[in-house]
C-alpha positions in Angstrom: 236.8 -39.4 105.2 236.4 -42.7 103.3 233.6 -42.6 100.7 231.8 -45.6 102.3 231.3 -43.6 105.5 229.3 -40.9 103.7 226.2 -43.1 103.8 225.8 -42.4 107.5 225.6 -38.6 107.1 223.2 -39.1 104.2 221.0 -41.3 106.3 221.2 -38.6 109.0 220.2 -35.9 106.5 217.3 -38.0 105.2 216.1 -38.7 108.8 216.1 -35.0 109.7 214.3 -34.1 106.5 211.5 -36.7 107.1 211.2 -36.6 110.9 212.1 -33.1 112.1 208.8 -31.1 112.3 210.1 -27.9 110.7 211.3 -29.9 107.7 209.0 -32.9 107.6 205.8 -31.6 106.3 207.2 -29.4 103.5 209.4 -32.2 102.0 206.3 -34.4 101.5 205.6 -32.4 98.4 209.1 -32.8 97.0 209.8 -35.2 94.1 212.4 -37.9 94.6 215.3 -36.0 92.9 214.6 -32.9 95.1 214.4 -35.1 98.2 217.8 -36.7 97.5 219.3 -33.3 96.8 218.0 -31.8 100.0 219.1 -34.8 102.0 222.6 -34.4 100.6 222.6 -30.7 101.4 221.5 -31.3 105.0 224.1 -34.1 105.3 226.8 -31.7 104.3 225.7 -29.0 106.8 225.5 -31.4 109.8 228.8 -33.0 108.8 230.6 -29.7 108.8 229.0 -28.8 112.2 229.9 -32.2 113.7 233.4 -32.0 112.3 233.9 -28.5 113.9 232.6 -29.8 117.2 235.2 -32.6 116.9 238.0 -30.1 116.4 236.9 -28.1 119.4 236.6 -31.2 121.6 240.1 -32.2 120.3 241.6 -28.9 121.3 240.0 -29.0 124.8 240.4 -32.7 125.5 243.3 -33.8 123.2 243.2 -37.5 124.2 239.4 -37.9 124.3 238.7 -38.5 120.6 241.6 -40.9 120.3 240.5 -42.8 123.4 237.0 -43.0 122.2 238.1 -44.2 118.8 240.2 -46.9 120.3 237.0 -48.3 122.0 235.2 -48.8 118.7 235.2 -52.3 117.2 235.8 -50.7 113.7 239.1 -48.8 113.4 238.3 -47.0 110.1 239.3 -43.3 110.2 236.4 -41.0 110.9 234.0 -43.8 111.8 233.4 -42.2 115.1 232.5 -38.8 113.5 230.1 -40.5 111.0 228.4 -42.4 113.8 228.2 -39.2 115.9 226.5 -37.4 113.0 223.8 -40.1 112.7 223.2 -40.5 116.5 223.2 -36.8 117.2 220.9 -36.1 114.3 218.3 -38.7 115.4 218.6 -37.5 119.0 218.2 -33.9 118.0 215.2 -34.5 115.9 213.3 -36.6 118.4 214.2 -34.6 121.4 213.4 -31.2 119.8 210.1 -32.5 118.4 208.9 -33.0 122.0 208.9 -29.3 122.5 207.5 -28.2 119.1 203.9 -27.7 118.1 203.2 -30.2 115.3 200.0 -28.3 114.2 202.0 -25.1 113.8 204.4 -26.7 111.3 201.5 -28.4 109.4 200.0 -24.9 109.0 203.3 -23.5 107.8 203.7 -26.3 105.3 200.1 -25.8 103.9 200.8 -22.1 103.6 204.0 -22.7 101.8 203.3 -25.7 99.5 199.6 -26.4 100.0 197.1 -26.4 97.1 193.8 -24.5 97.0 191.9 -27.3 98.7 194.3 -27.4 101.7 194.5 -23.6 102.0 190.7 -23.4 102.3 190.7 -26.1 105.0 193.5 -24.3 106.8 191.6 -21.0 106.7 188.4 -22.6 107.9 190.2 -24.4 110.7 192.0 -21.3 111.9 189.0 -18.9 111.8 186.4 -21.5 112.8 184.4 -20.9 109.7 181.9 -23.5 108.5 182.4 -25.2 105.1 179.8 -26.5 102.7 180.9 -29.9 101.3 179.2 -31.5 98.3 180.0 -35.1 97.5 179.8 -37.2 94.3 176.6 -38.9 95.6 174.9 -35.5 95.9 175.1 -35.6 99.7 175.8 -32.1 101.2 177.4 -31.3 104.6 177.9 -28.1 106.4 180.7 -28.7 108.9 183.6 -27.4 110.9 187.1 -28.7 110.1 188.3 -30.6 113.2 191.9 -31.2 112.3 194.2 -30.2 109.5 195.2 -32.9 107.0 199.0 -33.3 106.5 199.9 -32.1 103.0 200.2 -34.9 100.4 199.9 -37.6 103.1 196.3 -37.7 104.3 193.6 -38.4 101.7 190.8 -37.7 104.2 189.4 -34.7 106.1 187.9 -34.9 109.6 185.0 -32.6 110.3 182.2 -31.9 112.8 178.9 -31.9 111.0 176.5 -29.0 111.5 173.9 -29.8 108.9 173.4 -32.4 106.2 171.2 -32.9 103.2 171.3 -33.4 99.5 171.0 -31.6 96.2 167.7 -31.8 94.4 167.2 -32.4 90.7 167.3 -28.6 90.1 170.6 -28.5 92.0 169.2 -26.7 95.1 170.4 -27.8 98.5 167.8 -29.3 100.8 169.0 -29.7 104.4 167.3 -32.5 106.3 169.4 -33.0 109.4 170.4 -30.3 111.9 173.0 -31.3 114.4 173.4 -28.0 116.4 170.2 -28.5 118.4 171.4 -31.9 119.5 174.9 -30.6 120.4 173.2 -27.8 122.4 171.1 -30.3 124.4 174.3 -32.2 125.4 175.9 -28.9 126.5 172.8 -27.8 128.3 172.5 -31.1 130.2 176.1 -30.8 131.3 177.1 -34.0 129.4 179.9 -32.1 127.6 181.5 -28.7 127.5 183.2 -29.1 124.2 181.5 -30.4 121.0 184.8 -32.0 119.9 184.4 -34.5 122.8 181.1 -35.9 121.5 182.8 -38.2 119.0 180.6 -37.1 116.1 183.5 -36.8 113.7 182.8 -37.3 110.1 185.7 -38.5 108.0 185.4 -37.8 104.2 187.6 -39.1 101.5 189.0 -36.2 99.5 188.3 -37.9 96.2 184.6 -38.0 97.0 184.4 -34.2 97.3 183.0 -32.3 94.3 182.9 -28.8 95.7 184.1 -27.1 98.8 183.1 -23.6 99.9 182.6 -21.4 102.9 179.1 -21.4 104.4 177.6 -18.3 106.0 174.5 -19.2 108.1 173.1 -15.6 108.0 173.5 -15.4 104.2 171.8 -18.8 103.9 168.8 -17.6 105.9 168.6 -14.4 103.9 168.5 -16.4 100.6 165.8 -18.6 102.1 163.7 -15.6 103.0 164.2 -14.2 99.6 163.2 -17.5 98.0 160.0 -17.7 100.1 159.1 -14.1 99.2 159.4 -14.9 95.5 157.4 -18.1 95.9 154.6 -16.3 97.7 154.3 -13.9 94.8 
């Protein structure tokens, strides 16, 4: 195969690496050198597979490959194979993605290459646990994670707020707004069956988050009761 035709398998390898769901979300953590290396590796694999398919087709239909090559405007040897590698790779990635669960592979990528922040978001999302989020401006939110951020791509998280407030001067949290009662009224009145449909999403820039932790409502109430008991004494 002429060296100038190798660019097409390389483009095909890069396309699969950046578009095919099982590969796409993990590679976003790779540095440039690793990305190039893995693109080359995938290009070699799909080139071998395509070349083997070409041999099989040639054995079954001896004149097919030659007839197809004669129809191409460029007569360079193996140009048809190189084009087939690119076209089949794009078609395979896009067609297969239609039947794959994007969220599943985002979760796998976070589990494999995610940092502590992303792993906590993933755990909260999967187990429907509330998180307490403290921002740089001392604003505090208790919320459910609505969707998982794509590793290394999204700089924001999307949440459904449950409570909001602020940290006082002595660093205690004072909650001033409670959203659950409002959500309950919408459900009770039959205006919605799913809180996610209320369009109350809160989008927070990751760089504004100071601390992130689980929030247990029962534990919060017990601490409040203990605080009131100590105060009354």
